[in-house]
LUMSE-882185 format. One record per residue (C-alpha): x, y, z; residue in three letters. Coordinates in steps of 0.5 Angstrom, whole numbers, always signed. Example, Ala and Ser with C-alpha at 12.3 -4.5 7.8 and 13.67 -1.06 7.14 Angstrom:
% residues 2
u / v / w / type
+25 / -9 / +16 / Ala
+27 / -2 / +14 / Ser
END
This chain:
% residues 397
u / v / w / type
-21 / +10 / +71 / Met
-23 / +18 / +73 / Asn
-16 / +21 / +74 / Ile
-19 / +27 / +77 / Ala
-20 / +22 / +83 / Thr
-13 / +20 / +84 / Leu
-8 / +23 / +89 / Pro
-4 / +28 / +85 / Gly
-9 / +30 / +80 / Ser
-9 / +37 / +81 / Thr
-2 / +37 / +78 / Leu
-3 / +33 / +72 / Val
-4 / +40 / +68 / Ser
+3 / +42 / +70 / Asp
+6 / +36 / +66 / Leu
+9 / +37 / +59 / Arg
+4 / +36 / +53 / Pro
+8 / +31 / +50 / Glu
+8 / +27 / +56 / Ala
+0 / +28 / +57 / Leu
-1 / +27 / +49 / Asn
+2 / +20 / +49 / Ala
-4 / +16 / +47 / Pro
-7 / +10 / +50 / Glu
-6 / +4 / +47 / Ser
-13 / +1 / +43 / Gly
-10 / -6 / +43 / Ile
-9 / -6 / +51 / Val
-16 / -3 / +51 / Glu
-19 / -9 / +48 / Val
-14 / -14 / +52 / Met
-16 / -11 / +58 / Asn
-23 / -12 / +56 / Tyr
-22 / -19 / +55 / Gly
-16 / -22 / +58 / Arg
-19 / -25 / +64 / Leu
-24 / -29 / +60 / Arg
-24 / -37 / +61 / Glu
-22 / -40 / +54 / Gly
-20 / -34 / +50 / Leu
-16 / -35 / +44 / Ile
-11 / -29 / +45 / Pro
-9 / -27 / +38 / Leu
-9 / -19 / +39 / Trp
-1 / -18 / +40 / Val
+5 / -19 / +36 / Gly
+8 / -25 / +39 / Glu
+7 / -33 / +38 / Gly
+6 / -38 / +43 / Asp
+13 / -41 / +43 / Leu
+17 / -40 / +49 / Pro
+24 / -38 / +48 / Thr
+28 / -44 / +46 / Pro
+32 / -47 / +51 / Gln
+39 / -46 / +48 / Phe
+38 / -39 / +48 / Ile
+36 / -39 / +56 / Arg
+42 / -44 / +57 / Asp
+47 / -38 / +54 / Ala
+43 / -33 / +59 / Ala
+43 / -38 / +65 / Ala
+51 / -39 / +64 / Arg
+52 / -32 / +64 / Ser
+48 / -31 / +70 / Leu
+52 / -37 / +74 / Ala
+58 / -34 / +72 / Ala
+56 / -27 / +75 / Gly
+56 / -23 / +69 / Glu
+51 / -18 / +73 / Thr
+55 / -11 / +72 / Phe
+55 / -5 / +68 / Tyr
+58 / -7 / +61 / Thr
+59 / -4 / +54 / Trp
+54 / +2 / +52 / Gln
+54 / +0 / +45 / Arg
+54 / -8 / +47 / Gly
+59 / -13 / +48 / Ile
+64 / -14 / +43 / Pro
+61 / -21 / +42 / Glu
+54 / -19 / +40 / Leu
+56 / -14 / +35 / Arg
+61 / -19 / +32 / Glu
+55 / -24 / +32 / Ala
+50 / -18 / +29 / Leu
+55 / -17 / +23 / Ala
+56 / -25 / +22 / Arg
+48 / -25 / +22 / Tyr
+47 / -19 / +17 / His
+53 / -22 / +12 / Glu
+49 / -29 / +12 / Arg
+42 / -26 / +11 / Val
+44 / -20 / +6 / Tyr
+51 / -22 / +3 / Gly
+57 / -17 / +3 / Gly
+61 / -15 / +9 / Arg
+58 / -11 / +15 / Phe
+63 / -8 / +20 / Ser
+61 / -9 / +27 / Thr
+62 / -1 / +28 / Glu
+55 / -1 / +25 / Arg
+51 / -4 / +30 / Phe
+49 / -2 / +37 / Tyr
+45 / -6 / +42 / Val
+39 / -3 / +45 / Thr
+34 / -5 / +51 / Gly
+29 / -7 / +45 / Ser
+26 / -5 / +38 / Gly
+22 / +0 / +42 / Met
+28 / +3 / +45 / Gln
+32 / +3 / +38 / Ser
+26 / +7 / +35 / Leu
+26 / +12 / +40 / Gln
+33 / +13 / +39 / Ile
+33 / +14 / +32 / Ala
+27 / +19 / +33 / Val
+31 / +23 / +38 / Arg
+37 / +23 / +33 / Met
+33 / +26 / +27 / Ile
+27 / +30 / +30 / Ala
+25 / +34 / +35 / Gly
+20 / +40 / +37 / Glu
+17 / +43 / +30 / Gly
+20 / +37 / +26 / Asp
+15 / +32 / +22 / Glu
+16 / +25 / +20 / Leu
+12 / +21 / +15 / Ile
+8 / +15 / +17 / Ile
+5 / +11 / +12 / Pro
-2 / +8 / +15 / Thr
-4 / +3 / +18 / Pro
+2 / +3 / +22 / Ala
+4 / +0 / +29 / Trp
+2 / +6 / +33 / Pro
+9 / +6 / +37 / Asn
+11 / +10 / +31 / Phe
+7 / +16 / +32 / Ala
+7 / +15 / +39 / Ala
+15 / +16 / +39 / Ala
+15 / +22 / +34 / Val
+10 / +25 / +39 / Gly
+14 / +24 / +45 / Val
+20 / +27 / +42 / Ala
+16 / +33 / +41 / Gly
+15 / +32 / +33 / Ala
+9 / +31 / +29 / Arg
+7 / +25 / +26 / Ala
+4 / +26 / +19 / Val
+0 / +20 / +17 / Cys
-1 / +18 / +10 / Val
-6 / +13 / +9 / Pro
-4 / +8 / +4 / Met
-9 / +6 / -2 / Asp
-14 / +0 / -1 / Tyr
-18 / -4 / -6 / Ala
-20 / -11 / -6 / Glu
-17 / -12 / +1 / Gly
-10 / -10 / -1 / Arg
-6 / -4 / +1 / Phe
-1 / -1 / -4 / Thr
+3 / +5 / -3 / Leu
+2 / +11 / -7 / Asp
+9 / +15 / -8 / Leu
+6 / +21 / -10 / Gly
+2 / +22 / -4 / Lys
+8 / +21 / +0 / Ile
+12 / +26 / -4 / Glu
+6 / +31 / -3 / Ala
+7 / +30 / +4 / Ala
+14 / +33 / +5 / Ile
+15 / +40 / +7 / Thr
+21 / +44 / +9 / Pro
+19 / +41 / +16 / Lys
+20 / +34 / +14 / Thr
+26 / +30 / +17 / Arg
+24 / +23 / +15 / Gly
+20 / +17 / +13 / Ile
+18 / +11 / +17 / Phe
+18 / +5 / +12 / Val
+16 / -2 / +16 / Asn
+16 / -7 / +11 / Ser
+14 / -13 / +12 / Pro
+8 / -9 / +15 / Ser
+5 / -9 / +22 / Asn
-1 / -10 / +21 / Pro
-3 / -10 / +14 / Thr
+3 / -15 / +11 / Gly
+4 / -10 / +6 / Trp
+11 / -11 / +3 / Thr
+15 / -6 / -1 / Ala
+18 / -9 / -8 / Thr
+25 / -7 / -9 / Arg
+22 / -2 / -14 / Ala
+18 / +2 / -9 / Glu
+24 / +2 / -4 / Gln
+29 / +5 / -10 / Glu
+23 / +10 / -11 / Ala
+23 / +12 / -3 / Leu
+31 / +12 / -3 / Leu
+30 / +17 / -9 / Ala
+26 / +21 / -5 / Leu
+30 / +21 / +1 / Ser
+36 / +23 / -3 / Arg
+32 / +29 / -7 / Lys
+29 / +32 / -1 / His
+35 / +30 / +4 / Gly
+31 / +27 / +9 / Ile
+32 / +20 / +13 / Trp
+29 / +13 / +12 / Ile
+28 / +10 / +19 / Val
+27 / +2 / +16 / Ala
+23 / -3 / +20 / Asp
+25 / -9 / +17 / Glu
+24 / -13 / +23 / Ile
+19 / -18 / +20 / Tyr
+24 / -19 / +14 / Gly
+25 / -26 / +15 / Arg
+17 / -28 / +15 / Phe
+15 / -28 / +8 / Val
+12 / -33 / +4 / Tyr
+11 / -36 / -3 / Asp
+18 / -39 / -4 / Gly
+22 / -32 / -2 / Gln
+28 / -33 / +2 / Ala
+27 / -26 / +5 / Arg
+23 / -19 / +4 / Ala
+27 / -14 / -1 / Pro
+31 / -10 / +4 / Ser
+34 / -3 / +4 / Phe
+41 / -7 / +5 / His
+40 / -9 / -3 / Asp
+41 / -2 / -5 / Ile
+44 / +4 / +0 / Ile
+50 / +7 / -1 / Thr
+55 / +9 / +5 / Pro
+52 / +16 / +4 / Glu
+45 / +15 / +4 / Asp
+40 / +17 / +10 / Arg
+38 / +10 / +13 / Val
+37 / +8 / +20 / Ile
+35 / +1 / +21 / Phe
+31 / -1 / +28 / Val
+31 / -8 / +30 / Gln
+29 / -13 / +35 / Thr
+30 / -20 / +37 / Phe
+23 / -21 / +39 / Ser
+20 / -24 / +33 / Lys
+25 / -29 / +30 / Asn
+27 / -32 / +36 / Trp
+21 / -31 / +41 / Ala
+24 / -26 / +45 / Met
+19 / -21 / +47 / Thr
+20 / -21 / +54 / Gly
+27 / -21 / +54 / Trp
+27 / -13 / +51 / Arg
+33 / -13 / +47 / Ile
+34 / -10 / +40 / Gly
+39 / -6 / +36 / Trp
+40 / +0 / +31 / Ile
+44 / -1 / +25 / Glu
+47 / +6 / +23 / Ala
+53 / +9 / +20 / Pro
+59 / +8 / +24 / Glu
+60 / +16 / +25 / Ala
+54 / +16 / +29 / Phe
+57 / +11 / +34 / Gly
+58 / +16 / +40 / Gln
+52 / +20 / +39 / Val
+48 / +13 / +40 / Ile
+52 / +11 / +45 / Glu
+51 / +17 / +49 / Asn
+43 / +16 / +48 / Leu
+44 / +9 / +51 / Ile
+48 / +12 / +57 / Gln
+42 / +17 / +58 / Tyr
+37 / +12 / +58 / Ser
+39 / +5 / +60 / Thr
+46 / +5 / +61 / Ser
+47 / -1 / +57 / Gly
+43 / -8 / +56 / Ser
+45 / -14 / +61 / Pro
+50 / -18 / +59 / Val
+47 / -24 / +61 / Phe
+41 / -22 / +56 / Ile
+46 / -21 / +51 / Gln
+49 / -28 / +51 / Arg
+43 / -30 / +50 / Gly
+42 / -26 / +44 / Ala
+49 / -28 / +41 / Val
+46 / -36 / +42 / Ala
+40 / -34 / +38 / Ala
+44 / -31 / +32 / Leu
+49 / -36 / +32 / Asp
+45 / -42 / +33 / Glu
+38 / -40 / +32 / Gly
+37 / -41 / +24 / Glu
+33 / -48 / +25 / Gly
+28 / -45 / +30 / Phe
+27 / -39 / +25 / Val
+26 / -44 / +20 / Ala
+21 / -47 / +25 / Glu
+17 / -40 / +26 / Gln
+17 / -39 / +19 / Ile
+14 / -45 / +17 / Ala
+9 / -45 / +23 / Arg
+7 / -38 / +21 / Ala
+6 / -40 / +14 / Ala
+1 / -45 / +16 / Glu
-2 / -40 / +20 / Gly
-3 / -36 / +15 / Arg
-7 / -41 / +10 / Arg
-11 / -43 / +16 / Ile
-13 / -36 / +17 / Val
-14 / -33 / +10 / Phe
-18 / -39 / +8 / Glu
-22 / -39 / +14 / Gly
-24 / -32 / +14 / Leu
-25 / -32 / +6 / Lys
-30 / -37 / +7 / Ala
-35 / -33 / +11 / Thr
-36 / -29 / +5 / Asn
-37 / -23 / +10 / Arg
-30 / -20 / +10 / Val
-25 / -16 / +6 / Ser
-18 / -19 / +6 / Leu
-12 / -21 / +2 / Ser
-7 / -26 / +4 / Ala
-1 / -22 / +7 / Pro
+6 / -22 / +3 / Val
+10 / -22 / +9 / Gly
+10 / -21 / +17 / Ala
+5 / -26 / +21 / Phe
-2 / -22 / +21 / Tyr
-8 / -22 / +18 / Gln
-12 / -15 / +17 / Phe
-19 / -16 / +15 / Phe
-25 / -12 / +15 / Ser
-32 / -15 / +16 / Val
-38 / -12 / +12 / Asp
-43 / -7 / +15 / Gly
-38 / -6 / +21 / Arg
-34 / +0 / +21 / Ser
-33 / +1 / +28 / Asp
-27 / -4 / +29 / Ser
-26 / -2 / +37 / Gly
-33 / -4 / +38 / Lys
-33 / -10 / +34 / Leu
-27 / -13 / +37 / Ala
-30 / -13 / +44 / Lys
-36 / -16 / +41 / Asp
-32 / -22 / +38 / Leu
-29 / -22 / +45 / Val
-36 / -23 / +48 / Asp
-39 / -28 / +42 / Thr
-33 / -32 / +39 / Ala
-28 / -31 / +45 / Asn
-23 / -29 / +41 / Val
-18 / -23 / +42 / Gly
-16 / -19 / +36 / Leu
-13 / -12 / +35 / Ala
-18 / -6 / +33 / Pro
-16 / -3 / +27 / Gly
-17 / +4 / +30 / Thr
-10 / +3 / +34 / Ala
-6 / +3 / +27 / Phe
-8 / +10 / +25 / Gly
-12 / +13 / +19 / Pro
-14 / +8 / +14 / Gly
-14 / +2 / +19 / Gly
-21 / +4 / +22 / Glu
-25 / -1 / +20 / Thr
-20 / -7 / +20 / Gly
-18 / -12 / +25 / Leu
-11 / -15 / +26 / Arg
-10 / -22 / +28 / Leu
-4 / -25 / +29 / Cys
-3 / -32 / +26 / Phe
+4 / -34 / +29 / Ala
+1 / -39 / +33 / Arg
+0 / -47 / +33 / Asn
-5 / -49 / +28 / Ser
-10 / -53 / +33 / Ala
-11 / -46 / +36 / Asp
-12 / -42 / +30 / Leu
-17 / -47 / +27 / Thr
-21 / -47 / +33 / Glu
-21 / -39 / +33 / Ala
-23 / -39 / +26 / Val
-29 / -43 / +27 / Ala
-31 / -39 / +33 / Arg
-30 / -33 / +28 / Leu
-34 / -36 / +22 / Gln
-40 / -37 / +27 / Lys
-40 / -30 / +30 / Ala
-39 / -27 / +24 / Ile
-45 / -30 / +21 / Ala
-49 / -28 / +26 / Ala
-47 / -21 / +26 / Leu
END
């Protein structure tokens, strides 16, 4: 689209640079290229193919029927905050105060609030890449600067170089994003790596913004991924950002949470007030049901993802034309095709030749340029067909 031909185009230059410089999504670019293709198998976004379970929808419907459509607690209804505390106690052990939890309008809003609390103009936040592009975008929109530190890559596997992370810390550094398990690579921090990152936080007085959204999606017999919950003290600078989207198939509901020290309560409440004025009560009722009744569904989701992981990894590896490793966590396979370095063009080519939608690695920052991300949180029949199409298309490249 040519902006110069649109009404108001002469005024665009008068907008704030942090708004003008907000990047376009490379993922959406490929989606727009292929979304109307008949028979296309869409594996380009981070969601599965299951709708939200009926018991969650019923809880929201009962709330709507009861007329719960008014303003409510900015920090979240007490019932949901209590359910979040119970959930964390089940998953991580120990005791969790309800006052550590703040309900937001999505994981993305949680991320933006976390950034707003710790960084602004002139500040820097470190992001190990490849990474979900919204991390860097949230930093930029806040007026700060994202410092991307590419992870090491060898034989299809990404690893974290802690020396490179520490070398990137400057007097302007306010924090480090740690997304584990990672979108898009599936890299999952070990406890030793988390302890080393926490030591850097303590040494330099900087924050960790912990995105552990995929922490339940781990394989090879693990119950969950290592978590900063296992090692932090009340005085550590760690803010957790979370969402209901992945575990409970609630991407369209737009609800998440922040977990932070109790002393942050009024600050977070204010930031919620001045952005969304709270999340709808009926959505929060659905979220309570998800937490209290959803373990069976979460187990089903993880089992489906484990089978999807097997189908995709084995099928792509069999081409002998790709570089990849089986992801430790999350539900994405990140891979590169031998001899093809422009992943943006390759993703569009595979829409044309395989009728399969993948996300280009260029969307995920330095270190991801040659790769493609495939979401395998989908039924095995679709994944088997998608892999067969990709095998044929890759063989013809």
